Wavefront OBJ file of the C-alpha trace (Angstrom):
o trace
v -38.006 -21.212 -14.338
v -35.720 -23.049 -16.806
v -32.658 -22.740 -14.656
v -34.058 -23.084 -11.011
v -32.295 -20.952 -8.237
v -29.429 -18.533 -9.642
v -26.962 -17.458 -6.933
v -25.519 -14.171 -6.147
v -22.418 -14.691 -7.496
v -23.821 -15.631 -10.850
v -26.591 -12.765 -10.945
v -24.970 -9.781 -9.460
v -22.416 -9.399 -11.822
v -24.791 -9.671 -14.704
v -26.986 -6.946 -12.918
v -23.930 -4.647 -12.415
v -22.866 -4.997 -16.386
v -26.435 -4.204 -17.573
v -27.128 -1.515 -14.917
v -30.063 -3.257 -13.194
v -28.150 -3.553 -9.807
v -29.386 0.051 -9.284
v -33.129 -0.799 -9.163
v -32.196 -4.307 -7.449
v -30.211 -2.684 -4.751
v -32.629 0.223 -4.148
v -35.122 -2.583 -3.702
v -33.232 -4.625 -1.614
v -32.330 -1.583 0.682
v -36.068 -0.575 0.981
v -37.147 -4.317 1.740
v -34.574 -4.670 4.465
v -35.455 -1.384 6.236
v -39.285 -2.485 5.740
v -38.424 -5.704 7.363
v -36.432 -4.553 10.025
v -39.038 -2.202 11.055
v -41.758 -4.770 10.937
v -39.324 -6.598 13.326
v -39.530 -3.811 15.629
v -43.151 -3.018 15.810
v -44.400 -6.693 15.797
v -41.648 -8.482 17.744
v -40.004 -5.689 19.513
v -36.458 -6.814 17.903
v -34.240 -4.411 17.688
v -31.343 -5.268 15.664
v -29.024 -3.793 13.134
v -29.492 -4.879 9.748
v -26.666 -4.782 7.126
v -27.135 -4.093 3.318
v -24.221 -4.880 0.725
v -23.867 -1.786 -1.436
v -22.704 -2.198 -4.977
v -20.053 0.013 -6.503
v -22.716 1.655 -8.957
v -25.176 2.186 -6.250
v -22.464 4.010 -4.350
v -21.127 6.061 -7.150
v -24.611 7.655 -7.858
v -24.888 11.460 -7.277
v -28.123 10.961 -5.314
v -26.940 7.746 -3.225
v -26.799 9.503 0.050
v -30.422 11.193 -0.581
v -31.735 7.538 -1.609
v -30.811 6.229 1.715
v -32.343 9.100 3.547
v -35.626 8.820 1.521
v -35.610 4.975 2.306
v -35.428 5.399 5.928
v -37.955 8.235 5.695
v -40.505 6.107 3.869
v -39.926 2.854 6.063
v -39.813 4.818 9.187
v -36.426 3.007 10.385
v -34.271 4.960 12.622
v -30.782 5.155 11.068
v -28.824 3.367 13.987
v -30.540 0.357 13.088
v -28.930 0.322 9.383
v -25.401 -0.783 8.617
v -24.410 -0.195 5.024
v -21.733 -2.682 3.866
v -19.052 -1.379 1.152
v -16.184 -3.189 -0.095
v -12.332 -1.916 0.037
v -12.265 -1.499 -3.569
v -15.526 0.779 -3.425
v -14.060 2.986 -0.923
v -10.654 3.352 -2.519
v -12.152 4.203 -5.905
v -12.673 7.872 -5.624
v -11.118 8.453 -2.147
v -12.092 12.012 -1.389
v -15.804 11.448 -2.624
v -15.958 8.161 -0.824
v -15.027 9.882 2.624
v -17.446 12.630 1.686
v -20.391 10.180 1.101
v -19.354 8.137 3.977
v -19.473 11.201 6.414
v -22.929 12.203 5.304
v -24.023 8.774 5.956
v -22.439 8.560 9.444
v -23.918 12.044 10.215
v -27.467 10.922 9.311
v -26.513 8.099 12.174
v -25.918 5.008 9.641
v -23.044 2.352 10.537
v -20.424 1.822 7.981
v -18.821 -1.644 7.494
v -16.079 -2.497 5.084
v -16.881 -5.954 3.606
v -14.188 -8.536 2.435
v -11.578 -6.554 4.520
v -7.837 -7.536 3.596
v -8.397 -8.621 -0.040
v -8.380 -5.166 -1.714
v -5.376 -2.904 -1.984
v -6.660 -0.097 0.438
v -3.751 1.990 1.777
v -3.795 1.715 5.615
v -3.181 5.468 6.045
v -6.632 6.199 4.466
v -8.192 3.363 6.859
v -8.423 6.265 9.740
v -9.873 8.807 7.381
v -12.809 6.518 6.676
v -15.624 7.139 9.108
v -16.186 3.048 9.523
v -17.709 1.039 12.263
v -16.629 -2.094 11.523
v -14.151 -4.218 9.281
v -15.430 -7.456 8.146
v -12.641 -9.845 7.917
v -12.667 -11.570 4.530
v -13.494 -15.090 4.503
v -10.617 -16.316 2.591
v -8.731 -15.939 5.667
v -10.820 -17.617 7.787
v -11.158 -20.812 5.448
v -7.533 -21.236 5.836
v -7.347 -20.310 9.715
v -6.948 -24.254 10.665
v -4.026 -24.919 8.218
v -2.157 -21.424 7.534
v 0.127 -19.605 9.901
v -0.038 -16.735 7.720
v -3.899 -16.550 7.527
v -3.879 -16.778 11.294
v -1.635 -13.941 11.375
v -3.306 -11.560 9.243
v -6.523 -12.097 11.148
v -4.583 -11.441 14.547
v -3.335 -8.258 12.764
v -6.717 -7.149 11.485
v -8.302 -7.685 14.973
v -5.470 -5.736 16.778
v -5.725 -3.049 14.311
v -9.369 -2.630 14.665
v -9.132 -2.713 18.263
v -6.407 0.166 18.046
v -8.588 2.329 15.757
v -11.600 1.729 17.802
v -13.349 -0.451 15.083
v -15.296 -3.590 15.703
v -14.274 -6.555 13.577
v -16.781 -9.346 12.422
v -15.154 -12.697 10.872
v -16.887 -13.715 7.796
v -17.389 -17.313 6.703
v -17.129 -19.161 9.978
v -18.075 -23.015 8.944
v -16.285 -25.114 11.642
v -16.050 -25.343 15.448
v -12.174 -25.067 15.140
v -12.343 -21.709 12.834
v -14.617 -20.220 15.713
v -12.483 -21.461 18.486
v -9.385 -19.678 16.645
v -11.517 -16.642 16.352
v -12.244 -16.377 20.126
v -8.529 -16.934 20.930
v -7.931 -14.156 18.718
v -10.448 -12.089 20.383
v -12.547 -11.209 17.382
v -15.841 -10.409 19.063
v -18.359 -11.294 16.307
v -18.675 -13.921 13.641
v -21.040 -14.828 10.751
v -21.148 -17.898 8.655
v -22.681 -21.188 7.655
v -22.092 -22.528 11.388
v -24.680 -20.367 12.638
l 1 2 3 4 5 6 7 8 9 10 11 12 13 14 15 16 17 18 19 20 21 22 23 24 25 26 27 28 29 30 31 32 33 34 35 36 37 38 39 40 41 42 43 44 45 46 47 48 49 50 51 52 53 54 55 56 57 58 59 60 61 62 63 64 65 66 67 68 69 70 71 72 73 74 75 76 77 78 79 80 81 82 83 84 85 86 87 88 89 90 91 92 93 94 95 96 97 98 99 100 101 102 103 104 105 106 107 108 109 110 111 112 113 114 115 116 117 118 119 120 121 122 123 124 125 126 127 128 129 130 131 132 133 134 135 136 137 138 139 140 141 142 143 144 145 146 147 148 149 150 151 152 153 154 155 156 157 158 159 160 161 162 163 164 165 166 167 168 169 170 171 172 173 174 175 176 177 178 179 180 181 182 183 184 185 186 187 188 189 190 191 192 193 194 195
């Protein structure tokens, strides 16, 4: 009440430092699944809803079983849920990450790598992760109109994704010009304030 709206970039780091990100993250996961199921039942809209997962959530031993429990409680079929993790999360403990991601994929959940291109992932591991989508980080998109390097990186990510059979989404589209460039680069999906 005293501070007004507090954006995620301010409260999420605090929630992570204090450990509150786990109950918050679990609530968000359950609410997203519940809402998606509600849309299916009441509006006959069958969409994939994606939920960002924090490093602390992902590291929990019971993470996969927690996701299964949420799906059971809400009645949402797993193919309508995508979990978004960053490169940093995936690369923190590679073998454990691969095992967890494979378990989630076995359930039928989609896996997205968020903010792709900003981490330090080894490209040799990219083919080992069972991922469905690379979300191209907004920092590259913001500079598309002015930076040859940003455009080259976006083009490379889109091409790499296609070669590996991985979908691409451009994050942070704010202008028609950015959208036009993304279309020219054959990136099939985009998100951002423009929409």
